[in-house]
N, C-alpha and C positions, 0 to 999 in steps of 0.2 A: 059223747058221754058226759053227763053232768058231773061236775066235781063233787067229791064227798065233803070237802071243806073249802070255803072260799071267803076271802075278805074283800070288802069294798072301802077304799079310802080310810083304812084303819089308822087312827091317829090317837096319840095320848100326849098330853102336856102336863108337866109338873111345874107349876108356876110359869116362869118364862122359858123353861127348857122343853123342847119337843124331843121326846125320846123315840117315838115311832111316828113317821110322817107319811100319811096318805098311801099306805101299803095296799096294793091290790095283789092278791095271792090266790092261786088255785091249786088244789091237790086232787088229781083223779083217783078213783078207787083203786086199790091194790097197787099202789106205788109207794116208793120210798123217796123222801126228799130230805135234804140236809140244809139247815140254815147256818151259814158260816159267816164269820166276820171277826174283827178285832174286839178286844175288851171295850165295853162302853158303846158298842154299835147298836144295842137294843134287842139282841136275840132273846134274852130271858124275858124282857118286857113284852116282846111279841108273843112268846109262849104264854105269858100270864094273861094277855088279852084273849088269846084263843081259848084258853081253859076257863076263863071267867074269874080268875084271881084278881084281875083289874078290869075296870069298866073304861071303855074308850071315851075320849073327849069328842071324837067324831068317828063316823064310819060304823061298820057292822061286821060281824062274823056270821057266816051261814054254814050250817051243818046239814047235809042232805037237802039243801034248798030252804031250810027253815032258819029264820033269824034267831040267833042266840042272845041278842041284846038283853032281853028281860030275864034271862036265866042265870042263876048262880052257878058257881063251879060244881057244886054237888048235883044240881039238876042237869048240867051238861054231861057229867059222868054217867048219870042214869040214862041219858040219851045215847051213850056210846062213844063219848069223846073223853078218853082217859089220858092221864098225865102222870109221869113220874117226875120227881124233883131231884135237884142236884145232890141233896142229902137224902139218903134212902128213908123211906116212909113205911116201916114195918113195925109190928109189935115185938120189941126186942126180947121180952121175957116169955113169949109163947114159942111153941115149936113151929117148924115149917108147915106141918099139916094143919095145926090150929090156925095159923095166919090165913092160909088159903081157904080152909073150911069156913072161917068167919066171913070171908069175902063172898063165897058161894051162898052162904046163909043169908047174907045181906041182899044179894040179888034175888033170892027166892022169897024175901020178905018174911022169913021165919024167925019169930022172936024166941028168945031163950025162955024156957019154962023151968023154974026151979025144981020141980018134982020129976022132971024127965031128963035123964042123962043124955048128953049129946051123942053118945054111941048109938042111940036109937034112931038117929038120922043117918042111916046107912047110905042113902043116895047122895047126901052132902059130902060124906067122906070119900065115896067112890069118885065123884066129880072132882074133888080136890086132888085126889091121887093122880087122876088123868092129867090135870094141869101141871102138877109137880113133875110128872114124867115128861110132859111137853117142853118144859123149860130146862130139862136135863138135871133136875135135882133129886131124881129117884135115888133112894138109899139114904137120903138126908131128912126124911119125913119127921123123924123124932128129934132132930137136932134143934137146939134152942137158937132162935134167929140171931141173937147177939153174938153167938159163937161162929157164925158163918163169915167167910171172907167177904170183902166188899163186892166182888163180882157175883158171888152166890146170893148176897142180899139183893142185888139188882135183879137177878133171875127171879127171886121170890117176889119182888115187887111187881114184875111183869106177870107172873102167875096170878097175883091178886087182881091186877087190872083185867086180865083175860077172864077171870071168874065173873066179872061184871058185864060180860058180853061186849067188851070194848071193840068198836069198829075202827077207831083211829087212836093210835098210841103216840102221844107226844113225849118223846124221850130226850 
């Protein structure tokens, strides 16, 4: 079975410091892997290389057999490679439903129209509600994101990533 994500000799140097050195990694589809190590071992840097936040000095990242080298972080997300950050990345002044609906709307490439209220996009709301239930936030749809607990914000972030049809979640 071909790996869904793979690296070949992935390396990044910052001046004279090598933060990640010639990492060869494979992740089969439908598997869970953990990257562990002490502070300063390069775990976050490795994630930044996978997601496209950083460009490698050497090597490459492959997603479903395709080189990700030329793609930005946004383009990688659109391909299905989603990433959450150590600090949650949600819209704090919007509700849970609005956060997820905007992610669904982004995937569907539906632009906001000033003369048409979002309530007219019923399919977007229905899809958002399904994702909210999937991450066990049902009943919190109208809660303001900034009022959620840290764990609930993480769940919200995962729902937003899933709304983009993410195949690999880097958490």
